[in-house]
N, C-alpha and C positions, 0 to 999 in steps of 0.2 A: 673291142674298145677303139673308138675313133678319137681324133684329136685335131684341133686346129693349131698347127705349129706357128710359133712367133720367133722372129729373129730379134736380136738386141736392138737393131736399127729401128724397130717399130716403136720405140719408146723415147723419141727425141726430147719430149718435154717433161719427162718423169722426174728428172733431177731437180728441176726448178720447182715442181709441185712438192716434192718432199722437203726441199729447202724451205718452202713457205710454211709447211706444217711445223717444221723445227723451230721457227721463229716465234711460235706461240709457246710461252713457258708454262706448260701444263704440268707443274710439279704437284704431285698429290701428297696428302698428308693424313695421318690418322686423326689429327685435329682439323676438322673441316674448316673452321674459321681461319686457319693458317694458310689455306689455299687462296691463290689469286684467281678469282672467278673469271676475270676478263680473258685470261689465257685459254681456258676451257671453252667458254661461250664464243670467243673469237675464232677458235679452230673449227667448232661446229658450224658456225656461220660461213666460214670460208669454203667448206667442202662442196657445196653446190656450185660455186664459181670455178673450182678446180676440176670437178668431175660432173659436168652438166648432163651428159647423156645418162649416166647411172641414175642420177636423181630424177630424171624425167621418166625412166623406164621401171625402176624398182620402187617397191613400197617401203617407206621409211617409218618406223615406230620408235618412240623414245620411252622405254619403260622407266627411266629415271633421268636425272640431269647429267648422269655420267654413263649413259648407256644408249648406244645406237644399234638398231637392228634393221637390216635391209633384207627384203624378201624378193628373190628372183624366181617367179613362178615357173615351174616346169610343165611340160606338156603331157607327162605320164604321171597321174596321181597315184599309181600303184607303186612307184619307186619312193623309198623313204628318202627324206632330205638329206643333204650334206651341209655341214656348218664350217665356215671358215672364219677364224678368229684372229684378232689382234688387240693390242691396247694402245691408247693414245696418251696416257700419262707417262711421266718420266721421273727419275730421281733428281735431287738437287744437283747443281753444277759443281759443288765443292769449292775448292780454292780457285777462284777465277784466274789467279796468276799462273796457275799450272797449264792453262790452255793456250795453245798456239793460235787458235781461232776461237772466237766466242762460243760458249756453250749453246747459246740460242741465236747464233749468227746465221746458221744454215749456209755458211761460206762454201763456195765451190772453188777449190784451189788445186791445180795440177791433177785434174781428173779425180778428185776425191771430194766428198760432201761431209761437212763437219757439223757436229752438234748432237745434243741430247735427242735420242730417238733415231739416230742414223743407223745404230746397231740394235737398240732395245727401245721400242720395236715399232715406231712409226713407219719404219722401212717396210714392214709387212703390210700395214694399213694402206700405204700409198701404192704398193705393188699389187695388192688385191683389187683396189679400186681402179687403177689404171688398166689392169688386165680386163676388167669388166668394160671399161670405156672402149677398149680396142675391139672386144668381141661384139659389143653392141653396134659399133661402127660397121662391123662385117655382117651384121644381120643375124648373129648367132642366137639361138633359142635353146636353152637347156631342156633335156628330157626330164630330169629330176629337179625338184625345187632346191635352190641353193640359198642359204642364209649366210649373210655377212654379220657377224656379231663383234662389235667393237666396244670395249669398256674403257672407262677413264679413271680407274683406281686400282689397277692390278698391283702396283708397287706397294700398296698398303692393304692388301687382302682381297680386293675385288668385289666386295659386297654390294656396293652401289652400282657397279658396272655389270660385270658378268653374272654376278649373283642375281641382279634384277632382271637380266635377260633370261637366265635359266628359269627363274620363277614364272616369268611371263610365258615362256614356251611350255612349261609344265602345265600351267593353267589351261592352255590351248590344246593340251593332249599331244604335243609334238614329240615324236620319237625318231631321231635321226639315225641314218645308217652309220655315219662316221663323222668325226670332227677333227679338224686340223688347226692347231694353234702353234705358237712359238715353241722352240725346243732346240734339239741338237742341231749343230751346224754341219756344213760340209767340211770335215776336219782335215786340215793340212798339217801333217807331221805329228799328230797325236801319238801314233804308234809308229816307231822308227822302221819296223819291218814291213809295214803295209806298203805294197807297191803302187797303190792308187789313193786318191782322195776318198774319204769315207763319209758317206751321207749318213749321219746318225739320227735316225728317226726314233724318237722316244715313244715306245710302246707302253711304258710304265713311268711313274713318277714317285720319287721318294716323298715320305711324309715330312712334316715341318712342325717344329715346336721351338719356342723361345722359353728357356727355363731360367729360373733365378736361384742361385746358390746363396745361402745366407748363414753367416756365423755371428755370434754375439760374444761380447766380452765387457770387461770393466773399462770405463773411460778413465780419464785422468790426464796428468801431465806426462808428456812424452820423455821428460828427463829421467823418469823412473819406470821403464817399461817392464812388464811381466815377461816371463819366459815364453808364453804362448798368448799373444793377443788375438783379437778377432781377425785382423788382417793376416797374421802369420797362419792361423788355422785355415782361413780361406785359401791362402796360397798352397798350403799342404793338400787341401781337398782337390784343388784344381790340378795339381801335379799327379795326385793319385789317380784321378780320372783320365788324364792324358797318358799316363804310363800303362794303363790297362785298356786299350782300345777294344771296341766291340769285336767279337770274333768274325772272321772272314767267312763268307758264305757265297756259294755259286747259285744264283737265282735262275729261274726259268728263263728270264730275259737274257741273262749273261750267257747261258747255254746256247740259246738261239743265235746270239751275237757271235759266239766263238764258232759255232757250227758253220755259219755262213762265211765268216772270216777265213775259215780253213780252205774255202774254195779258191781263194786268190793268194794264199800264203805259200811260201817255199818251206821245205823241210829245214829244221825240225818242227817249225811252228805248225805246219799242217797237221802232224800227228798229234801234237799237244792239244790243239784246239778241237780236232775231230773227236778225240776220245777224252773229253773233259772229265768223265767219271773216273778214269784211271789216273789222269795227270793233274787232278785238282790241287794236290799240295804244291806242285810247281807253278801252276797258274796263280794260286793265292799269293805265293812268295813274289812272283814277278809283278802282279798288280799292286801289291802293297808298296812297292818301291817308289811310286810317284803319286802325288795328291790326285791327279786327274783319274787314274785308273783305280786308286785305293777307294775312291768314293763309289765305285761300281760293285764292291764286294763287301761293304760293311756300313752300318750306321756310323755317322761321324758326329763329333762333338767339337765345336769351336768356341773358345772363350773370347768374347768380342767386347765386353764392357766391364769396368770395374768401378766400384764406389766404396769409399771408406770414410775417413775422418773429414770434417769440413774445414780443418785448419792444420797447418804444418806441424805444430807442436802440441797437438791434441791426439790422444789415443781414440781410436774409433770404438764406440759402443756396439756398432753393427757394421759389418762389412758385407758387400754383396758383389756377385759376379753374374753377368748374363751369359748364358750358353745358348748358341744357335745349333740346333740338332736336326740332322737330316736322317730319316728313318728308312731303313731298307725294307722293301716289300717282304712280308712274312713276319715282320715284328710290329709291335704296337707302341703307341706312346706310353701306355701303362708299363709295359715291360722295360722300356728304355729308362723311364723315370725310377722304377724299382731298382734297376742295376746301378744307376748313378748314386742313388741314395745309399745303397749298400757300400759303395766305395768312399762316399763323403762322410758317413756317419761317425767313423772313428775319430774325426777331427771336430766333431760337434757341428757339423754343417748339415743343412737340410735343403733339398732340392724340390722346387715346386714350379708349376706352370706360371709364367710371368703375365701372360695376357689371356685371361679366361675367354674361351670361345674362339681363340685363334689357332688352336692346335689342328693340324691336318694330318690324317692317317695316310699311310702309303696307299697308292692306287692299285687297282687290279691291273693285270697285264693284257693288252690287246693283242689279238692274233695277227700274225703275218699271213694268214690264210683268208682274212676278211677282205671283202672287195675294196675297202678303203685303202689297204696297203697296195693293192694292185694298181689303183689309180695314181697313187703317189709315186710308185716305182716307175710307171709308165711315163708320167710327166717329167720326172727327173731324168730319164734316159733321153728325152728330147732337149731339155734345157741344160743339162750338165752331164753329158754322156761319158765323161771321164771319171765320174763318181760311182762308187760301189755302194749300194743301199744295204744298211745294216739295222736291225732292231737294236734298241738302246735304252738303257735306264737313265732317265733325266734326273739330275740331282737338284736343280733349282726348282722353285715353286712357280706355278703358272695359274692362269685363270681356269684351266681344265678341271680343277677340283669342283667347280660349281656346276659342271655339266655332266657329272658321273651318272646321273639318273636320266639324262636326256639322250645320250648317244650310245649305240651298241659298241662302237670301237672309238678310241681316242688316240690321236697321234700327235707328236710334238716335234716340229721340224722348222728350222729356219734356213731357207735356201740361199745361204751366203757362204762362200768359202771362207774359213777362219783358221788362222794359225794361232798358236799359244799367244803370240804377241798381240794379235787382233782381239782375242778373248779377254786379255788383260785390261783392255780399254772400256769394256762394259762396266758401267757404274763408276768409271774413273775418268780422269782427264783425257782430252783429245779423242773422244769417241768419233769415229768416222767410218765411211764406207766408200769403197771404189765405185764410181759411177757405172763402170762396166759390170761389176757384180750386182749392183742395184737393178740394172736392165735385165740381167739374166734371172734375177729373182722374180721380176714381173713376168718373164717368159715362162718360168715354172708354173706360176698361177694361171697364166693364159692357157697353157697346155692342160693343166689340171681341170680348170673350169670347162674348157672346150671339150673334154671327154665325158662330161656329166650329162 
C-alpha cells in the first residue's frame, strides 16, 4: 500500500474555503418549501470557484438538486471503486443569542472556525475536496476509480441527496469495494482507562425510528380532573418504558472493539476485554453506567416531544409523546415496537410509527479484514499516529443507509479529535472546529485517496 503523505502546512487556504461554505445557510427541512433555495444553489455554484482543479479534472453529475456525484476515473478498471461521502445540509441555528459567533458567520477566531457544518459535516466535504485539489496539483492519478458523493438533505433522511445518488449508481451497475462517510470521531477521554486517543470507525450503525405514543381520555374542565386523565396515563406509560430498558447485549462489533482495545489496555481491563465471553456481566454493568457506552450495548428510547391539551384549563382528549429509538443490530423495528406496546398497554397507550417510510433497520457489520479497513487504518497512522483504530457501533443515523446495496463494506468515521465537550456542540450552539484539526482531517483524506 503506497501513499502520498501530506503535512498540515499543505492546506493554508482550507479554513477560508470551509468558512465560505458555512456562510451558505443550507438548512434542510422535511417540508421542502420551508428550505431557502438560495443557500443550496449558492453553495453549489461556489464549489468550482473554491476547488477549480477538481472541477476541471473530475466528472460531475447531479442526480438531483440535492445531490453531487464526482467521478475520478482510475487507471485499473479491475479494481472496484471507493466512495467517499459527506453532506452539505445543516440543522437550524437554534437560539441565535446562544452563539458567541454567528451560526452562519464562518468566523475564524483564535485558531478556531465557527458555524453550522464546522463539525457536522461540511468539514468533511471541504477536506475531501481540498485533498483532491492538492493531489491533482501533484499529478496524482488513482489506480481505482474514486467517487465523491455529497448529499444535501442528510439531516432529514437523505432521500433527495444520497438516496438519489445511490439509485443513480445502482442503475449504472456500480458495486463499490468500500464506502467512507461521517461517523465516529477520534475520541478524547471517552474511556478514562484508554491510554491513547481512540479512532472510532463505525463498522455498523444502529437502526432508527420515531414512534408516537398515544393515550385517549375524556376532555372537560380542568377544575374537575378524573383520577387518570390522558396525560397522566401517557406519563405512566413513558415511565414504564424508561424503567424497563432494553436488555444489554454484546454484539459482534462490540466484541471486536473490546478485543482490539485489550491490546492497549492495562490490567484488569486487558483481561476483561480479551475474554468478553466470560466477563460479559461486568462489561454490561460498566457500559450501562454512562449514556455514551450504554448506547453500545442496547437499543435506546428517548422521549423527545410531548403534546396534550390546547389550553391550560382544558383536559386533553388525546395526549401524545414522540419517542426517538435507536435499534441495536440483531433487533428489528417490529420487535422494538412490540416490546414498547407491551409496556405501554396497561395504561391504555398505543405505540405506532410516527413517519411511515422513515424507519431504518440496523445495518450489517462490515469486516475489519476488508481492504477498506486497511486503507483507513493506514491513512490514519500517517495523519493521526497517536490514535488507535477501533471498530465501533455508530449510534447516530447517516446517509450510509442508502448505500447498503452499493458497497461491499461501509465505514463511518470523522477524522477529528473530539472530547465530550466538543461532541456536545454538534446540533447545538457554538459548533466549531480547531483549524489545526481541520487541516489534519484533510491530511487523512489526502493519505487515504493517495493510497487508492
